[in-house]
Structure formats: C-alpha cells, structure tokens
MIPA-268650 format. One record per atom (N, C-alpha, C): residue in three letters; atom name; x, y, z. Coordinates in Angstrom, 2 decimals, always signed. Layout:
N
+-----+------+---------+---------+---------+
! res ! atom !    east !   north !      up !
+-----+------+---------+---------+---------+
! ALA !   CA !       X !       Y !       Z !
...
+-----+------+---------+---------+---------+
# end
This chain:
122
+-----+------+---------+---------+---------+
! res ! atom !    east !   north !      up !
+-----+------+---------+---------+---------+
! MET !    N !  -26.50 !  -28.62 !   +5.34 !
! MET !   CA !  -25.75 !  -27.64 !   +4.57 !
! MET !    C !  -26.48 !  -27.40 !   +3.26 !
! LYS !    N !  -26.58 !  -26.13 !   +2.89 !
! LYS !   CA !  -27.26 !  -25.78 !   +1.65 !
! LYS !    C !  -26.39 !  -26.14 !   +0.45 !
! GLU !    N !  -27.05 !  -26.56 !   -0.62 !
! GLU !   CA !  -26.33 !  -26.84 !   -1.87 !
! GLU !    C !  -26.05 !  -25.53 !   -2.57 !
! PRO !    N !  -24.85 !  -25.38 !   -3.16 !
! PRO !   CA !  -24.57 !  -24.14 !   -3.86 !
! PRO !    C !  -25.44 !  -24.00 !   -5.09 !
! MET !    N !  -25.74 !  -22.73 !   -5.40 !
! MET !   CA !  -26.55 !  -22.46 !   -6.58 !
! MET !    C !  -25.73 !  -22.75 !   -7.82 !
! PRO !    N !  -26.35 !  -23.29 !   -8.86 !
! PRO !   CA !  -25.60 !  -23.49 !  -10.11 !
! PRO !    C !  -25.27 !  -22.12 !  -10.73 !
! PRO !    N !  -24.16 !  -22.04 !  -11.44 !
! PRO !   CA !  -23.81 !  -20.76 !  -12.06 !
! PRO !    C !  -24.80 !  -20.39 !  -13.14 !
! LEU !    N !  -24.98 !  -19.07 !  -13.31 !
! LEU !   CA !  -25.86 !  -18.59 !  -14.35 !
! LEU !    C !  -25.16 !  -18.69 !  -15.71 !
! PRO !    N !  -25.87 !  -19.05 !  -16.74 !
! PRO !   CA !  -25.24 !  -19.05 !  -18.06 !
! PRO !    C !  -25.00 !  -17.62 !  -18.49 !
! PRO !    N !  -23.96 !  -17.36 !  -19.27 !
! PRO !   CA !  -23.68 !  -15.98 !  -19.69 !
! PRO !    C !  -24.71 !  -15.50 !  -20.70 !
! GLY !    N !  -24.82 !  -14.20 !  -20.81 !
! GLY !   CA !  -25.63 !  -13.60 !  -21.86 !
! GLY !    C !  -27.08 !  -13.38 !  -21.48 !
! PRO !    N !  -27.89 !  -13.10 !  -22.48 !
! PRO !   CA !  -29.28 !  -12.72 !  -22.25 !
! PRO !    C !  -30.11 !  -13.75 !  -21.51 !
! ALA !    N !  -29.74 !  -15.04 !  -21.62 !
! ALA !   CA !  -30.50 !  -16.06 !  -20.90 !
! ALA !    C !  -30.44 !  -15.85 !  -19.40 !
! ALA !    N !  -29.38 !  -15.23 !  -18.93 !
! ALA !   CA !  -29.23 !  -14.97 !  -17.51 !
! ALA !    C !  -29.82 !  -13.61 !  -17.15 !
! GLY !    N !  -30.46 !  -12.94 !  -18.08 !
! GLY !   CA !  -31.04 !  -11.62 !  -17.83 !
! GLY !    C !  -30.00 !  -10.52 !  -17.87 !
! GLU !    N !  -28.88 !  -10.78 !  -18.53 !
! GLU !   CA !  -27.81 !   -9.80 !  -18.60 !
! GLU !    C !  -28.18 !   -8.68 !  -19.56 !
! SER !    N !  -27.97 !   -7.46 !  -19.11 !
! SER !   CA !  -28.20 !   -6.30 !  -19.96 !
! SER !    C !  -26.84 !   -5.63 !  -20.24 !
! PRO !    N !  -26.81 !   -4.68 !  -21.17 !
! PRO !   CA !  -25.56 !   -3.94 !  -21.38 !
! PRO !    C !  -25.08 !   -3.24 !  -20.10 !
! GLU !    N !  -26.03 !   -2.79 !  -19.27 !
! GLU !   CA !  -25.66 !   -2.13 !  -18.02 !
! GLU !    C !  -25.01 !   -3.12 !  -17.06 !
! HIS !    N !  -25.51 !   -4.38 !  -17.03 !
! HIS !   CA !  -24.88 !   -5.39 !  -16.18 !
! HIS !    C !  -23.43 !   -5.61 !  -16.58 !
! ALA !    N !  -23.23 !   -5.76 !  -17.89 !
! ALA !   CA !  -21.88 !   -6.00 !  -18.41 !
! ALA !    C !  -20.96 !   -4.80 !  -18.12 !
! GLU !    N !  -21.49 !   -3.61 !  -18.27 !
! GLU !   CA !  -20.68 !   -2.40 !  -18.02 !
! GLU !    C !  -20.30 !   -2.31 !  -16.55 !
! LEU !    N !  -21.25 !   -2.52 !  -15.66 !
! LEU !   CA !  -20.96 !   -2.47 !  -14.23 !
! LEU !    C !  -19.97 !   -3.54 !  -13.85 !
! ALA !    N !  -20.14 !   -4.74 !  -14.36 !
! ALA !   CA !  -19.23 !   -5.83 !  -14.05 !
! ALA !    C !  -17.79 !   -5.50 !  -14.52 !
! ALA !    N !  -17.66 !   -4.92 !  -15.70 !
! ALA !   CA !  -16.33 !   -4.57 !  -16.21 !
! ALA !    C !  -15.68 !   -3.47 !  -15.35 !
! LEU !    N !  -16.46 !   -2.50 !  -14.95 !
! LEU !   CA !  -15.90 !   -1.43 !  -14.11 !
! LEU !    C !  -15.52 !   -1.96 !  -12.73 !
! CYS !    N !  -16.35 !   -2.82 !  -12.17 !
! CYS !   CA !  -16.04 !   -3.40 !  -10.86 !
! CYS !    C !  -14.80 !   -4.29 !  -10.97 !
! LYS !    N !  -14.68 !   -5.01 !  -12.06 !
! LYS !   CA !  -13.51 !   -5.86 !  -12.26 !
! LYS !    C !  -12.24 !   -5.02 !  -12.33 !
! ALA !    N !  -12.33 !   -3.90 !  -12.99 !
! ALA !   CA !  -11.17 !   -2.98 !  -13.09 !
! ALA !    C !  -10.74 !   -2.49 !  -11.70 !
! LEU !    N !  -11.69 !   -2.34 !  -10.81 !
! LEU !   CA !  -11.38 !   -1.90 !   -9.45 !
! LEU !    C !  -11.24 !   -3.07 !   -8.49 !
! GLY !    N !  -11.11 !   -4.27 !   -9.03 !
! GLY !   CA !  -11.08 !   -5.47 !   -8.23 !
! GLY !    C !   -9.75 !   -5.78 !   -7.56 !
! HIS !    N !   -8.83 !   -4.87 !   -7.56 !
! HIS !   CA !   -7.56 !   -5.06 !   -6.88 !
! HIS !    C !   -7.30 !   -3.83 !   -6.01 !
! PRO !    N !   -6.89 !   -4.04 !   -4.77 !
! PRO !   CA !   -6.66 !   -2.87 !   -3.88 !
! PRO !    C !   -5.68 !   -1.84 !   -4.42 !
! ALA !    N !   -4.69 !   -2.30 !   -5.18 !
! ALA !   CA !   -3.73 !   -1.33 !   -5.74 !
! ALA !    C !   -4.42 !   -0.42 !   -6.74 !
! ARG !    N !   -5.37 !   -0.93 !   -7.52 !
! ARG !   CA !   -6.06 !   -0.10 !   -8.50 !
! ARG !    C !   -6.98 !   +0.88 !   -7.77 !
! VAL !    N !   -7.57 !   +0.45 !   -6.70 !
! VAL !   CA !   -8.40 !   +1.37 !   -5.90 !
! VAL !    C !   -7.51 !   +2.49 !   -5.35 !
! ARG !    N !   -6.33 !   +2.15 !   -4.87 !
! ARG !   CA !   -5.40 !   +3.15 !   -4.36 !
! ARG !    C !   -4.95 !   +4.10 !   -5.45 !
! ILE !    N !   -4.74 !   +3.61 !   -6.65 !
! ILE !   CA !   -4.34 !   +4.47 !   -7.76 !
! ILE !    C !   -5.44 !   +5.47 !   -8.08 !
! VAL !    N !   -6.69 !   +4.98 !   -8.15 !
! VAL !   CA !   -7.83 !   +5.87 !   -8.39 !
! VAL !    C !   -7.96 !   +6.90 !   -7.28 !
! GLU !    N !   -7.79 !   +6.45 !   -6.05 !
! GLU !   CA !   -7.86 !   +7.37 !   -4.90 !
! GLU !    C !   -6.77 !   +8.44 !   -5.01 !
! HIS !    N !   -5.56 !   +8.02 !   -5.35 !
! HIS !   CA !   -4.45 !   +8.97 !   -5.49 !
! HIS !    C !   -4.74 !   +9.98 !   -6.58 !
! LEU !    N !   -5.16 !   +9.50 !   -7.75 !
! LEU !   CA !   -5.45 !  +10.42 !   -8.85 !
! LEU !    C !   -6.60 !  +11.36 !   -8.54 !
! ALA !    N !   -7.56 !  +10.89 !   -7.75 !
! ALA !   CA !   -8.66 !  +11.76 !   -7.35 !
! ALA !    C !   -8.18 !  +12.92 !   -6.50 !
! GLY !    N !   -7.12 !  +12.67 !   -5.75 !
! GLY !   CA !   -6.58 !  +13.72 !   -4.86 !
! GLY !    C !   -5.62 !  +14.67 !   -5.52 !
! VAL !    N !   -4.94 !  +14.23 !   -6.59 !
! VAL !   CA !   -3.93 !  +15.09 !   -7.18 !
! VAL !    C !   -4.28 !  +15.60 !   -8.59 !
! GLY !    N !   -5.33 !  +15.07 !   -9.16 !
! GLY !   CA !   -5.69 !  +15.49 !  -10.52 !
! GLY !    C !   -4.96 !  +14.62 !  -11.52 !
! CYS !    N !   -3.82 !  +15.10 !  -12.00 !
! CYS !   CA !   -3.02 !  +14.35 !  -12.97 !
! CYS !    C !   -1.61 !  +14.16 !  -12.42 !
! CYS !    N !   -1.00 !  +13.06 !  -12.80 !
! CYS !   CA !   +0.39 !  +12.87 !  -12.42 !
! CYS !    C !   +1.05 !  +11.81 !  -13.28 !
! MET !    N !   +2.35 !  +11.78 !  -13.25 !
! MET !   CA !   +3.16 !  +10.84 !  -14.00 !
! MET !    C !   +3.15 !   +9.50 !  -13.27 !
! CYS !    N !   +3.42 !   +8.46 !  -14.02 !
! CYS !   CA !   +3.47 !   +7.12 !  -13.46 !
! CYS !    C !   +4.46 !   +7.05 !  -12.30 !
! GLY !    N !   +5.62 !   +7.71 !  -12.46 !
! GLY !   CA !   +6.64 !   +7.70 !  -11.41 !
! GLY !    C !   +6.14 !   +8.24 !  -10.09 !
! CYS !    N !   +5.29 !   +9.25 !  -10.15 !
! CYS !   CA !   +4.71 !   +9.83 !   -8.92 !
! CYS !    C !   +3.78 !   +8.82 !   -8.26 !
! ILE !    N !   +3.04 !   +8.07 !   -9.06 !
! ILE !   CA !   +2.14 !   +7.05 !   -8.52 !
! ILE !    C !   +2.98 !   +5.96 !   -7.85 !
! VAL !    N !   +4.07 !   +5.57 !   -8.50 !
! VAL !   CA !   +4.96 !   +4.53 !   -7.96 !
! VAL !    C !   +5.49 !   +4.97 !   -6.61 !
! GLU !    N !   +5.83 !   +6.24 !   -6.47 !
! GLU !   CA !   +6.36 !   +6.76 !   -5.20 !
! GLU !    C !   +5.35 !   +6.64 !   -4.05 !
! ASN !    N !   +4.06 !   +6.60 !   -4.41 !
! ASN !   CA !   +3.02 !   +6.54 !   -3.38 !
! ASN !    C !   +2.48 !   +5.13 !   -3.12 !
! LEU !    N !   +2.98 !   +4.15 !   -3.81 !
! LEU !   CA !   +2.55 !   +2.77 !   -3.62 !
! LEU !    C !   +3.77 !   +1.88 !   -3.41 !
! PRO !    N !   +3.66 !   +0.87 !   -2.59 !
! PRO !   CA !   +4.79 !   -0.03 !   -2.37 !
! PRO !    C !   +4.86 !   -1.12 !   -3.46 !
! LEU !    N !   +4.85 !   -0.67 !   -4.72 !
! LEU !   CA !   +4.87 !   -1.60 !   -5.83 !
! LEU !    C !   +5.93 !   -1.18 !   -6.85 !
! ALA !    N !   +6.36 !   -2.16 !   -7.62 !
! ALA !   CA !   +7.32 !   -1.87 !   -8.68 !
! ALA !    C !   +6.67 !   -1.05 !   -9.78 !
! GLN !    N !   +7.48 !   -0.32 !  -10.53 !
! GLN !   CA !   +6.96 !   +0.51 !  -11.61 !
! GLN !    C !   +6.21 !   -0.33 !  -12.63 !
! SER !    N !   +6.73 !   -1.50 !  -12.95 !
! SER !   CA !   +6.07 !   -2.36 !  -13.95 !
! SER !    C !   +4.71 !   -2.83 !  -13.47 !
! THR !    N !   +4.58 !   -3.08 !  -12.17 !
! THR !   CA !   +3.30 !   -3.49 !  -11.60 !
! THR !    C !   +2.29 !   -2.35 !  -11.65 !
! VAL !    N !   +2.74 !   -1.16 !  -11.30 !
! VAL !   CA !   +1.86 !   +0.02 !  -11.35 !
! VAL !    C !   +1.44 !   +0.24 !  -12.82 !
! SER !    N !   +2.36 !   +0.11 !  -13.74 !
! SER !   CA !   +2.01 !   +0.29 !  -15.15 !
! SER !    C !   +0.94 !   -0.71 !  -15.61 !
! GLN !    N !   +1.06 !   -1.95 !  -15.15 !
! GLN !   CA !   +0.04 !   -2.96 !  -15.49 !
! GLN !    C !   -1.31 !   -2.60 !  -14.91 !
! HIS !    N !   -1.33 !   -2.14 !  -13.67 !
! HIS !   CA !   -2.60 !   -1.73 !  -13.06 !
! HIS !    C !   -3.18 !   -0.52 !  -13.78 !
! LEU !    N !   -2.34 !   +0.43 !  -14.17 !
! LEU !   CA !   -2.82 !   +1.58 !  -14.94 !
! LEU !    C !   -3.40 !   +1.14 !  -16.29 !
! LYS !    N !   -2.81 !   +0.15 !  -16.90 !
! LYS !   CA !   -3.32 !   -0.37 !  -18.17 !
! LYS !    C !   -4.73 !   -0.91 !  -17.99 !
! VAL !    N !   -4.98 !   -1.65 !  -16.92 !
! VAL !   CA !   -6.31 !   -2.21 !  -16.67 !
! VAL !    C !   -7.31 !   -1.07 !  -16.45 !
! LEU !    N !   -6.94 !   -0.07 !  -15.66 !
! LEU !   CA !   -7.82 !   +1.06 !  -15.40 !
! LEU !    C !   -8.09 !   +1.85 !  -16.68 !
! LYS !    N !   -7.06 !   +1.98 !  -17.52 !
! LYS !   CA !   -7.20 !   +2.70 !  -18.77 !
! LYS !    C !   -8.14 !   +1.95 !  -19.72 !
! GLU !    N !   -7.98 !   +0.64 !  -19.80 !
! GLU !   CA !   -8.84 !   -0.17 !  -20.68 !
! GLU !    C !  -10.31 !   -0.09 !  -20.26 !
! ALA !    N !  -10.55 !   +0.08 !  -18.96 !
! ALA !   CA !  -11.93 !   +0.21 !  -18.48 !
! ALA !    C !  -12.45 !   +1.62 !  -18.62 !
! GLY !    N !  -11.57 !   +2.55 !  -19.02 !
! GLY !   CA !  -11.99 !   +3.92 !  -19.22 !
! GLY !    C !  -12.01 !   +4.76 !  -17.97 !
! LEU !    N !  -11.51 !   +4.23 !  -16.86 !
! LEU !   CA !  -11.51 !   +4.97 !  -15.61 !
! LEU !    C !  -10.35 !   +5.97 !  -15.54 !
! VAL !    N !   -9.28 !   +5.69 !  -16.30 !
! VAL !   CA !   -8.10 !   +6.54 !  -16.30 !
! VAL !    C !   -7.73 !   +6.87 !  -17.73 !
! ARG !    N !   -7.27 !   +8.09 !  -17.94 !
! ARG !   CA !   -6.75 !   +8.49 !  -19.26 !
! ARG !    C !   -5.27 !   +8.78 !  -19.14 !
! GLY !    N !   -4.56 !   +8.51 !  -20.21 !
! GLY !   CA !   -3.13 !   +8.80 !  -20.22 !
! GLY !    C !   -2.77 !   +9.68 !  -21.39 !
! THR !    N !   -1.94 !  +10.67 !  -21.15 !
! THR !   CA !   -1.47 !  +11.59 !  -22.19 !
! THR !    C !   +0.04 !  +11.53 !  -22.24 !
! LEU !    N !   +0.58 !  +11.29 !  -23.43 !
! LEU !   CA !   +2.04 !  +11.28 !  -23.55 !
! LEU !    C !   +2.59 !  +12.67 !  -23.40 !
! GLU !    N !   +3.61 !  +12.79 !  -22.57 !
! GLU !   CA !   +4.31 !  +14.06 !  -22.39 !
! GLU !    C !   +5.79 !  +13.74 !  -22.51 !
! GLY !    N !   +6.30 !  +13.79 !  -23.72 !
! GLY !   CA !   +7.68 !  +13.39 !  -23.97 !
! GLY !    C !   +7.78 !  +11.88 !  -23.79 !
! PRO !    N !   +8.79 !  +11.42 !  -23.04 !
! PRO !   CA !   +8.95 !   +9.98 !  -22.86 !
! PRO !    C !   +8.05 !   +9.40 !  -21.76 !
! ARG !    N !   +7.30 !  +10.26 !  -21.09 !
! ARG !   CA !   +6.48 !   +9.81 !  -19.97 !
! ARG !    C !   +5.00 !   +9.98 !  -20.29 !
! THR !    N !   +4.18 !   +9.34 !  -19.46 !
! THR !   CA !   +2.73 !   +9.44 !  -19.61 !
! THR !    C !   +2.15 !  +10.08 !  -18.35 !
! CYS !    N !   +1.30 !  +11.07 !  -18.59 !
! CYS !   CA !   +0.59 !  +11.74 !  -17.49 !
! CYS !    C !   -0.79 !  +11.10 !  -17.39 !
! TYR !    N !   -1.15 !  +10.63 !  -16.19 !
! TYR !   CA !   -2.42 !   +9.96 !  -15.99 !
! TYR !    C !   -3.39 !  +10.82 !  -15.17 !
! CYS !    N !   -4.65 !  +10.70 !  -15.52 !
! CYS !   CA !   -5.70 !  +11.38 !  -14.75 !
! CYS !    C !   -6.96 !  +10.55 !  -14.80 !
! LEU !    N !   -7.87 !  +10.80 !  -13.86 !
! LEU !   CA !   -9.14 !  +10.09 !  -13.83 !
! LEU !    C !  -10.06 !  +10.60 !  -14.90 !
! ASP !    N !  -10.87 !   +9.72 !  -15.44 !
! ASP !   CA !  -11.99 !  +10.14 !  -16.30 !
! ASP !    C !  -13.16 !  +10.24 !  -15.33 !
! ARG !    N !  -13.41 !  +11.45 !  -14.87 !
! ARG !   CA !  -14.43 !  +11.64 !  -13.82 !
! ARG !    C !  -15.85 !  +11.32 !  -14.34 !
! GLU !    N !  -16.10 !  +11.49 !  -15.61 !
! GLU !   CA !  -17.41 !  +11.11 !  -16.17 !
! GLU !    C !  -17.60 !   +9.60 !  -16.07 !
! ARG !    N !  -16.57 !   +8.84 !  -16.35 !
! ARG !   CA !  -16.65 !   +7.39 !  -16.28 !
! ARG !    C !  -16.80 !   +6.94 !  -14.84 !
! LEU !    N !  -16.11 !   +7.60 !  -13.93 !
! LEU !   CA !  -16.24 !   +7.31 !  -12.50 !
! LEU !    C !  -17.66 !   +7.62 !  -12.02 !
! ALA !    N !  -18.23 !   +8.71 !  -12.52 !
! ALA !   CA !  -19.62 !   +9.06 !  -12.17 !
! ALA !    C !  -20.58 !   +8.00 !  -12.73 !
! ARG !    N !  -20.29 !   +7.46 !  -13.91 !
! ARG !   CA !  -21.12 !   +6.39 !  -14.49 !
! ARG !    C !  -21.09 !   +5.17 !  -13.59 !
! LEU !    N !  -19.90 !   +4.82 !  -13.09 !
! LEU !   CA !  -19.78 !   +3.69 !  -12.17 !
! LEU !    C !  -20.62 !   +3.91 !  -10.94 !
! ALA !    N !  -20.56 !   +5.12 !  -10.39 !
! ALA !   CA !  -21.35 !   +5.45 !   -9.20 !
! ALA !    C !  -22.84 !   +5.32 !   -9.48 !
! ALA !    N !  -23.27 !   +5.80 !  -10.65 !
! ALA !   CA !  -24.69 !   +5.72 !  -11.01 !
! ALA !    C !  -25.14 !   +4.27 !  -11.17 !
! LEU !    N !  -24.32 !   +3.45 !  -11.82 !
! LEU !   CA !  -24.68 !   +2.05 !  -11.98 !
! LEU !    C !  -24.74 !   +1.32 !  -10.64 !
! ALA !    N !  -23.79 !   +1.63 !   -9.77 !
! ALA !   CA !  -23.78 !   +1.00 !   -8.44 !
! ALA !    C !  -24.98 !   +1.49 !   -7.61 !
! ALA !    N !  -25.31 !   +2.76 !   -7.72 !
! ALA !   CA !  -26.46 !   +3.29 !   -7.00 !
! ALA !    C !  -27.75 !   +2.62 !   -7.49 !
! GLY !    N !  -27.80 !   +2.28 !   -8.77 !
! GLY !   CA !  -28.96 !   +1.59 !   -9.31 !
! GLY !    C !  -29.20 !   +0.26 !   -8.63 !
! LEU !    N !  -28.13 !   -0.40 !   -8.20 !
! LEU !   CA !  -28.32 !   -1.68 !   -7.48 !
! LEU !    C !  -29.03 !   -1.44 !   -6.15 !
! ALA !    N !  -28.63 !   -0.38 !   -5.45 !
! ALA !   CA !  -29.22 !   -0.08 !   -4.15 !
! ALA !    C !  -30.68 !   +0.34 !   -4.28 !
! GLU !    N !  -31.07 !   +0.89 !   -5.42 !
! GLU !   CA !  -32.42 !   +1.41 !   -5.59 !
! GLU !    C !  -33.42 !   +0.31 !   -6.00 !
! ARG !    N !  -32.92 !   -0.84 !   -6.38 !
! ARG !   CA !  -33.80 !   -1.93 !   -6.81 !
! ARG !    C !  -34.43 !   -2.61 !   -5.61 !
! GLY !    N !  -35.62 !   -3.16 !   -5.83 !
! GLY !   CA !  -36.24 !   -3.95 !   -4.81 !
! GLY !    C !  -37.07 !   -3.15 !   -3.82 !
! ASP !    N !  -37.52 !   -3.82 !   -2.83 !
! ASP !   CA !  -38.37 !   -3.24 !   -1.79 !
! ASP !    C !  -37.50 !   -2.63 !   -0.69 !
! PRO !    N !  -37.56 !   -1.32 !   -0.48 !
! PRO !   CA !  -36.71 !   -0.69 !   +0.54 !
! PRO !    C !  -37.07 !   -1.14 !   +1.96 !
! ASP !    N !  -38.28 !   -1.69 !   +2.13 !
! ASP !   CA !  -38.69 !   -2.15 !   +3.48 !
! ASP !    C !  -38.36 !   -3.58 !   +3.72 !
! LEU !    N !  -37.74 !   -4.25 !   +2.76 !
! LEU !   CA !  -37.40 !   -5.65 !   +2.88 !
! LEU !    C !  -36.39 !   -5.83 !   +4.01 !
! ASP !    N !  -36.64 !   -6.81 !   +4.86 !
! ASP !   CA !  -35.74 !   -7.10 !   +5.98 !
! ASP !    C !  -34.59 !   -7.97 !   +5.47 !
! LEU !    N !  -33.48 !   -7.34 !   +5.14 !
! LEU !   CA !  -32.32 !   -8.07 !   +4.62 !
! LEU !    C !  -31.56 !   -8.80 !   +5.72 !
! GLY !    N !  -31.88 !   -8.52 !   +6.97 !
! GLY !   CA !  -31.21 !   -9.17 !   +8.07 !
! GLY !    C !  -31.59 !  -10.64 !   +8.23 !
! SER !    N !  -32.62 !  -11.10 !   +7.53 !
! SER !   CA !  -33.07 !  -12.46 !   +7.69 !
! SER !    C !  -32.39 !  -13.43 !   +6.76 !
! CYS !    N !  -31.44 !  -12.97 !   +5.96 !
! CYS !   CA !  -30.79 !  -13.85 !   +4.98 !
! CYS !    C !  -30.03 !  -14.99 !   +5.63 !
! ASP !    N !  -29.53 !  -14.79 !   +6.85 !
! ASP !   CA !  -28.73 !  -15.82 !   +7.49 !
! ASP !    C !  -29.54 !  -16.78 !   +8.34 !
! GLU !    N !  -30.84 !  -16.55 !   +8.49 !
! GLU !   CA !  -31.64 !  -17.40 !   +9.32 !
! GLU !    C !  -31.73 !  -18.78 !   +8.71 !
! GLY !    N !  -31.64 !  -19.79 !   +9.56 !
! GLY !   CA !  -31.83 !  -21.17 !   +9.12 !
! GLY !    C !  -30.61 !  -21.80 !   +8.51 !
! THR !    N !  -29.44 !  -21.14 !   +8.59 !
! THR !   CA !  -28.22 !  -21.78 !   +8.01 !
! THR !    C !  -27.46 !  -22.51 !   +9.07 !
+-----+------+---------+---------+---------+
# end
C-alpha cells in the first residue's frame, strides 16, 4: 500500500499563487450540490427572489439563505434589496473568471501525456 503524501504547507512555499487561492475559493463556494443548483437556477432565470429559489429546491428558506450568502461572499451571486426582499442574480463575469481559471488547469502540462497510467502498480 502506498503511503499518503504529506500535506503541502500553505502559502508561497507550496507554490501558491493568487490565482490558486482564487480558484480554490470559487471551487469551495460551489462545493455543495445545493449551491451548484442555485447557480444553475439563476443561470436559467436571470434574477429572482430568495423565495423563488426556495420553491425550486427541497431546502428550508434559512438553508437557501445561508447557501446564497456563501455564493455572494465568493462573488458568484449578487443581491439587490427590493423592499423587504432580496433579488439575486449571477455575476456572469465572475462565473466566466471561474471557467477561465478551471480551463487553465486543463491547459497545463503535456497534452500527449498518458494519464491512464496513474493507476498502474497500485
């Protein structure tokens, strides 16, 4: 059995760049299926009130609000007060930034590298 790799130390010693930290934060924000569903819903409708999002997910309003808070803190969602309610929409520029950072991962390295051999010898 292979020994697990030791964890990398945080920060520049691990080769961390601002782009690494940004991508990690965005991925963390999307790290729950409910948040992915919220983003997917907002992508399809443009803007909507929290109550409308709650109607489309099998979650309590307080849970949806907490997920929206995480997405908002990551900059993926914007909220605008409209009276006593908040209207939410995607920040499409921020979503495009996430896509660009993720695409950058796929572009690194040798495209001819045989990645199928990773499991050999285990």
